[in-house]
ROFI-791097 format. One record per residue (C-alpha): x, y, z; residue in three letters; chain. Coordinates in nm, 4 decimals, m for minus. Layout:
! residues N
          X          Y          Z    aa   ch
          X          Y          Z   ALA    A
...
This chain:
! residues 257
          X          Y          Z    aa   ch
     0.0000     0.0000     0.0000   MET    A
     0.1292     0.3454    m0.0922   LEU    A
     0.1916     0.6076     0.1759   ALA    A
    m0.0920     0.8252     0.0423   ILE    A
    m0.3295     0.5289     0.0689   GLU    A
    m0.2182     0.4592     0.4263   ARG    A
    m0.2801     0.8212     0.5231   LEU    A
    m0.6297     0.8206     0.3734   GLN    A
    m0.7151     0.4961     0.5514   TYR    A
    m0.5925     0.6379     0.8838   ILE    A
    m0.7988     0.9552     0.8270   ARG    A
    m1.1086     0.7430     0.7692   GLU    A
    m1.0425     0.5328     1.0800   GLN    A
    m0.9981     0.8443     1.2906   LEU    A
    m1.3339     0.9743     1.1705   GLN    A
    m1.5071     0.6435     1.2433   LYS    A
    m1.3380     0.5394     1.5680   GLU    A
    m1.1982     0.8733     1.6963   LYS    A
    m0.8646     0.7005     1.7714   LYS    A
    m0.6084     0.4649     1.6181   VAL    A
    m0.3410     0.2396     1.7718   ILE    A
     0.0113     0.2283     1.6270   VAL    A
     0.0589    m0.1471     1.6782   ALA    A
    m0.2745    m0.2293     1.5126   ASP    A
    m0.1995    m0.0103     1.2116   LEU    A
     0.1507    m0.1535     1.1736   ALA    A
     0.0086    m0.5075     1.1665   ALA    A
    m0.2705    m0.4123     0.9260   PHE    A
    m0.0358    m0.2378     0.6803   PHE    A
     0.2501    m0.4849     0.7370   ASP    A
     0.4933    m0.1995     0.8033   VAL    A
     0.7070    m0.0995     1.0999   THR    A
     0.5628     0.0963     1.3904   GLU    A
     0.8107     0.3725     1.3102   GLU    A
     0.6500     0.4063     0.9651   THR    A
     0.3085     0.4428     1.1259   VAL    A
     0.4419     0.7028     1.3705   ARG    A
     0.5711     0.9067     1.0768   ARG    A
     0.2282     0.8830     0.9138   ASP    A
     0.0646     1.0041     1.2354   LEU    A
     0.3120     1.2914     1.2570   MET    A
     0.2063     1.4014     0.9057   LYS    A
    m0.1597     1.3890     1.0061   LEU    A
    m0.0864     1.5851     1.3211   GLU    A
     0.0849     1.8515     1.1094   ASN    A
    m0.2309     1.8639     0.8929   GLU    A
    m0.4376     1.9177     1.2062   GLY    A
    m0.6273     1.5924     1.1540   VAL    A
    m0.4809     1.3965     1.4460   ALA    A
    m0.3378     1.4523     1.7906   GLN    A
    m0.0720     1.1982     1.8803   ARG    A
    m0.0926     1.0210     2.2140   ILE    A
     0.1120     0.7414     2.3692   TYR    A
     0.0735     0.4352     2.1473   GLY    A
    m0.1487     0.5981     1.8866   GLY    A
    m0.3486     0.9086     1.8003   ALA    A
    m0.6930     1.0608     1.8474   VAL    A
    m0.9032     1.2734     1.6146   LEU    A
    m0.8368     1.6460     1.6383   SER    A
    m1.1579     1.8359     1.7162   GLU    A
    m1.0164     2.1859     1.6837   SER    A
    m1.2525     2.4457     1.5348   SER    A
    m0.9454     2.6411     1.4177   ASN    A
    m0.8052     2.3744     1.1855   VAL    A
    m0.9153     2.3748     0.8210   ASP    A
    m0.9338     2.0012     0.7568   LEU    A
    m0.9253     1.8694     0.3990   PRO    A
    m1.2703     1.8302     0.2424   TYR    A
    m1.2113     1.4554     0.1977   SER    A
    m1.1778     1.4311     0.5759   VAL    A
    m1.4634     1.6676     0.6631   ARG    A
    m1.7210     1.4815     0.4578   LYS    A
    m1.6429     1.1668     0.6592   LEU    A
    m1.6924     1.3396     0.9940   SER    A
    m2.0209     1.3578     1.1872   ASN    A
    m2.1975     1.1707     0.9080   VAL    A
    m2.5037     1.0699     1.1119   GLU    A
    m2.5510     1.4279     1.2306   GLN    A
    m2.5281     1.5638     0.8775   LYS    A
    m2.7756     1.3050     0.7530   GLN    A
    m3.0173     1.4095     1.0275   ALA    A
    m2.9802     1.7728     0.9242   ILE    A
    m3.0372     1.6800     0.5595   ALA    A
    m3.3562     1.4930     0.6449   GLY    A
    m3.4945     1.7996     0.8210   THR    A
    m3.3905     2.0295     0.5365   MET    A
    m3.5819     1.8137     0.2907   GLU    A
    m3.9023     1.9103     0.4715   LYS    A
    m3.8205     2.2826     0.4693   LEU    A
    m3.7319     2.3379     0.1043   ILE    A
    m4.0275     2.3220    m0.1394   PRO    A
    m4.0350     2.2219    m0.5046   ASP    A
    m3.9523     2.5004    m0.7539   ASN    A
    m3.7316     2.6881    m0.5065   ALA    A
    m3.4214     2.8871    m0.5949   ASN    A
    m3.1400     2.8055    m0.3509   ILE    A
    m2.7796     2.9008    m0.3003   MET    A
    m2.5422     2.6644    m0.1196   MET    A
    m2.1894     2.7006     0.0113   ASP    A
    m1.9068     2.4515    m0.0350   GLY    A
    m1.9402     2.2851     0.3050   SER    A
    m1.9593     1.9101     0.3528   SER    A
    m2.2925     1.9622     0.5314   THR    A
    m2.4338     2.1254     0.2173   ALA    A
    m2.3366     1.8158     0.0187   LEU    A
    m2.5474     1.5972     0.2478   PHE    A
    m2.8342     1.8448     0.2216   VAL    A
    m2.8351     1.8511    m0.1570   VAL    A
    m2.8387     1.4711    m0.1676   LYS    A
    m3.1580     1.4771     0.0394   ALA    A
    m3.3079     1.7477    m0.1827   LEU    A
    m3.2728     1.5356    m0.4968   LYS    A
    m3.6334     1.4217    m0.4456   VAL    A
    m3.7480     1.7785    m0.5159   LYS    A
    m3.8757     1.9022    m0.8507   LYS    A
    m3.7505     2.1965    m1.0545   ASN    A
    m3.4967     2.3390    m0.8135   LEU    A
    m3.2513     2.6062    m0.9194   THR    A
    m2.9180     2.5652    m0.7392   VAL    A
    m2.6303     2.8128    m0.7339   ILE    A
    m2.3164     2.6927    m0.5598   THR    A
    m1.9414     2.7393    m0.5336   ASN    A
    m1.9013     2.3659    m0.4647   SER    A
    m1.7593     2.1536    m0.7464   ALA    A
    m1.8715     1.8392    m0.5629   GLU    A
    m2.2315     1.9575    m0.5321   ILE    A
    m2.2364     2.0362    m0.9052   VAL    A
    m2.1205     1.6807    m0.9799   CYS    A
    m2.3721     1.5335    m0.7341   GLU    A
    m2.6724     1.6959    m0.9048   ILE    A
    m2.5515     1.6810    m1.2643   SER    A
    m2.8031     1.3999    m1.3283   ASP    A
    m3.1101     1.6103    m1.2382   LYS    A
    m3.2624     1.7055    m1.5746   PRO    A
    m3.5430     1.9177    m1.4291   SER    A
    m3.3030     2.1308    m1.2225   TRP    A
    m3.1085     2.4386    m1.3241   ARG    A
    m2.7558     2.4340    m1.1828   VAL    A
    m2.5155     2.7301    m1.1797   PHE    A
    m2.1519     2.6989    m1.0731   ALA    A
    m1.9884     3.0214    m0.9620   THR    A
    m1.6386     2.9480    m1.0881   GLY    A
    m1.3439     3.1261    m0.9333   GLY    A
    m1.0249     3.0074    m0.7692   LEU    A
    m1.0361     2.6378    m0.6767   LEU    A
    m0.9543     2.6083    m0.3084   LYS    A
    m0.6720     2.3645    m0.2444   GLU    A
    m0.8099     2.0431    m0.0961   GLY    A
    m1.1547     2.1972    m0.0790   GLY    A
    m1.3492     2.1066    m0.3977   TYR    A
    m1.4928     2.4587    m0.3839   ALA    A
    m1.4360     2.7891    m0.5598   PHE    A
    m1.3394     3.1001    m0.3636   VAL    A
    m1.2041     3.4493    m0.4227   GLY    A
    m1.3140     3.7672    m0.5974   ALA    A
    m1.4583     3.6012    m0.9086   ARG    A
    m1.6673     3.3687    m0.6938   THR    A
    m1.8018     3.6574    m0.4888   VAL    A
    m1.8899     3.8609    m0.7985   GLU    A
    m2.0775     3.5654    m0.9478   ALA    A
    m2.2786     3.5169    m0.6288   ILE    A
    m2.3751     3.8853    m0.6233   LYS    A
    m2.5442     3.8481    m0.9623   SER    A
    m2.8066     3.6065    m0.8237   PHE    A
    m3.1054     3.6591    m0.5930   HIS    A
    m3.2580     3.3436    m0.4452   VAL    A
    m3.5291     3.2235    m0.2096   ASP    A
    m3.2980     3.0362     0.0285   TYR    A
    m2.9320     3.0516     0.1285   ALA    A
    m2.8015     2.7317     0.2897   ILE    A
    m2.4628     2.7383     0.4582   PHE    A
    m2.2648     2.5881     0.7435   SER    A
    m1.9938     2.7105     0.9781   CYS    A
    m1.7196     2.6052     1.2179   LYS    A
    m1.8668     2.7697     1.5257   GLY    A
    m2.1842     2.9275     1.6639   ILE    A
    m2.1614     3.0907     2.0039   ASP    A
    m2.4276     3.2708     2.2055   LYS    A
    m2.1834     3.4424     2.4433   SER    A
    m2.0285     3.6358     2.1528   THR    A
    m2.3408     3.6237     1.9377   GLY    A
    m2.1298     3.5180     1.6381   LEU    A
    m2.1271     3.2611     1.3603   ILE    A
    m1.7661     3.1953     1.2606   THR    A
    m1.5508     3.0046     1.0153   ASP    A
    m1.1891     2.9033     0.9716   ILE    A
    m1.0607     3.1384     0.6999   ASN    A
    m1.1342     3.4611     0.5144   ASP    A
    m1.1963     3.2932     0.1776   TYR    A
    m1.4814     3.0749     0.3025   ASP    A
    m1.6250     3.3414     0.5322   ALA    A
    m1.6373     3.5961     0.2490   GLU    A
    m1.8265     3.3556     0.0238   VAL    A
    m2.0766     3.2778     0.2990   LYS    A
    m2.1317     3.6444     0.3828   ARG    A
    m2.2042     3.7129     0.0166   THR    A
    m2.4425     3.4181    m0.0087   ILE    A
    m2.6393     3.5616     0.2826   LEU    A
    m2.6851     3.8988     0.1105   THR    A
    m2.8300     3.7240    m0.1964   SER    A
    m3.1192     3.5375    m0.0296   ALA    A
    m3.4615     3.6135     0.1143   LYS    A
    m3.4329     3.3373     0.3770   ARG    A
    m3.1027     3.2449     0.5400   LYS    A
    m3.0624     2.8927     0.6777   ILE    A
    m2.7665     2.7799     0.8873   LEU    A
    m2.7255     2.4012     0.8685   ALA    A
    m2.4878     2.3124     1.1509   VAL    A
    m2.4240     1.9954     1.3495   ASP    A
    m2.4343     1.9979     1.7277   SER    A
    m2.0547     1.9785     1.7681   THR    A
    m2.0285     2.3400     1.6459   LYS    A
    m2.2455     2.4936     1.9190   PHE    A
    m2.0639     2.7046     2.1801   ASP    A
    m1.7522     2.7211     1.9636   ARG    A
    m1.5759     3.0212     1.8162   VAL    A
    m1.3483     2.9913     1.5145   SER    A
    m1.1130     3.2489     1.3626   LEU    A
    m1.3217     3.4590     1.1233   VAL    A
    m1.6654     3.6149     1.1696   GLU    A
    m1.9285     3.5309     0.9107   ILE    A
    m2.2134     3.7240     1.0709   CYS    A
    m2.4008     3.7742     1.3925   GLY    A
    m2.6455     3.5015     1.4890   ILE    A
    m2.9309     3.7417     1.4183   GLU    A
    m2.8158     3.7387     1.0536   GLY    A
    m2.9916     3.4072     0.9953   VAL    A
    m3.3612     3.3233     0.9907   ASP    A
    m3.3455     2.9486     1.0602   ILE    A
    m3.0997     2.7102     1.2229   ILE    A
    m3.1206     2.3408     1.1378   VAL    A
    m2.9215     2.1008     1.3540   THR    A
    m2.9184     1.7307     1.4424   ASP    A
    m3.0368     1.7342     1.8055   SER    A
    m3.1919     1.9454     2.0787   ASP    A
    m2.9301     2.2103     2.1715   PRO    A
    m3.0783     2.2554     2.5186   GLY    A
    m3.3068     2.5048     2.6936   PRO    A
    m3.0568     2.7930     2.7042   GLU    A
    m3.0036     2.7835     2.3292   TRP    A
    m3.3749     2.7460     2.2582   LYS    A
    m3.4596     3.0453     2.4766   GLU    A
    m3.1772     3.2493     2.3222   TYR    A
    m3.2890     3.1784     1.9646   LEU    A
    m3.6551     3.2311     2.0495   ASP    A
    m3.5740     3.5769     2.1889   GLU    A
    m3.4025     3.6642     1.8610   LYS    A
    m3.6899     3.5320     1.6510   GLY    A
    m3.4782     3.2628     1.4871   ILE    A
    m3.6457     2.9363     1.3903   GLY    A
    m3.4845     2.6193     1.5260   LEU    A
    m3.5375     2.2795     1.3632   TYR    A
    m3.4004     1.9391     1.4559   TYR    A
    m3.5281     1.5796     1.4394   PRO    A
    m3.7678     1.4788     1.7144   THR    A
    m3.8884     1.1332     1.8052   GLU    A
    m4.2354     1.0639     1.6720   SER    A
């Protein structure tokens, strides 16, 4: 197995199990433990893993911009729950704009049952995912392809977004925090795209899994009052519900029937 294949396998195991053991990986790959330790050091430098004695655990930092291939494997059940709720909120014939987040990819997969949607996105992966929908209109923004991100960013992307006006903006973030009142992301490129998406929509929907609550990342996207609806995977608790109710923000999450 090539080194790049080992690294991808370890990334996937970290997402599934939250930890890996050096001895187990060495036996699985049929390589020395020193080789595995070097692999884990590379992943730690990427911000994917945090090395511990005898292995490594998944890094949960909100200030590390993980590769898209890693992000779309994380919190899969939560993102699927969000997508199921979003399917009920978005009607047929809607015009929507979506960011390049891994959460948005799960959402658009759930929306494929809808008829006659118009989708504008900076995500190359979303464009590929819905390329087989003949009744949909799909616009890709173009721009600078973000390294490791499968999404377009930069000035050309922003200008393209500004030329559209849609019913719904759907985006995600790295942190949402009631003490600061902010929705935040990891870098300026992504935050700028998301801010522009919000100015182009009548209704602004934040699709965010529960691990992002009470976290603050590096760059401000907007204040929490800048969104109309928050869709998440589970009950965020009474303090959050009261806080969002006071601000007039709709909160949706799956409930047991």
